[in-house]
N, C-alpha and C positions, 0 to 999 in steps of 0.2 A: 161786567168788570168795571169797577170804578177806578178813578185815578185823575191825575192832572195832565193837562195838555201843555206841550212845549212847542213853540213856533220857531222854526229855523229858516233863515233866509240864505239861500245859496245862489251863487252865480250860475249862469248857464253851463259853464265849463265844469264846475264842481258837481252840479246835478248830473251831467252826462257821465262823469267818472263814477258817481254812485250808481247810476243806472246800469252801466256796464258791469260793475262789481256785483250788483244785485242779480243780474242775469247769470253771471258765472257761478254765484253761490246758490242759485236756485230760488231766489226770492222773486215774487211776482211784482212787488212794489218797492220803490226806494224807501218809503216810510217804514216798511217792515224791516228792511236791512238796517236802517239807522237805529231803530228801536233795539234790534238784536245787538248791534255793536255797542250801544250805550249800556244795556243791561249786562252784557257779557263783560264789559269793562268794569262795571261796579262789582259784579260777582268775583271777578278775577282777583281783586284786592282782598276779598273776604276769605276765600278758601284756597286760592292758589292752585286750582285744578285745571287751569287752562294753559295751553302751550301755543305759542305763536311760532310758526316756521315759514320759511320761504319754500315754495314748491316749484320744481322745474316743470317745464311744459311736458316733458316725457311722462311725469307722474300724472299730470292732469289728463293727458291722452290715454294713459293706461286705465285710469279710473273711469273715463267716459266709455272706452271700448269694452271694458269688462262689466260695465253697468253697475258699478258700486253705488251710484247715486251722488255721492259727494266725497271729497277728500277726507273729511272727518270720519265718515263711515268706513272708508277704506283703511284709514289709520287705526281705527278701533279694531277692525278685523285682523289687521296685520299684527298689532300688539297682542291680541288674544292668541293668535297662532304661535307667536314667539314664546309667550308665557306657557303655553301647553307643551311645547317642545323642550323648554328649559325651566321646569318648575323650581320653586324655592326649596332649599335644603331644610332639614329640621332646625338647624342652627339659625338660619335666616327667618324661619317662621317664628321661632322663639323670640327673636329680637323684635318682631312685629307684634308679639303677643297673641299669635293665632295657634 
């Protein structure tokens, strides 16, 4: 995989915050988290398919106890579940061109 390298200098406090976030999000290294955040930020402006939300501790606990893996995978499962229970009407499908 080719590409360019970017060097970031972080304070100890900033690094510790990134390290904590990386563990919570399931990343093994801070560099992987920072790369993910940078690429996600770029893609977000391109296709608008990303949503940022605040998550309560209750939701995080639920995801961990039910072993969904991550909040994102839980959110995907929940949306699919809702979409199956309440499918689009024919009129709504027509608006989407499906």
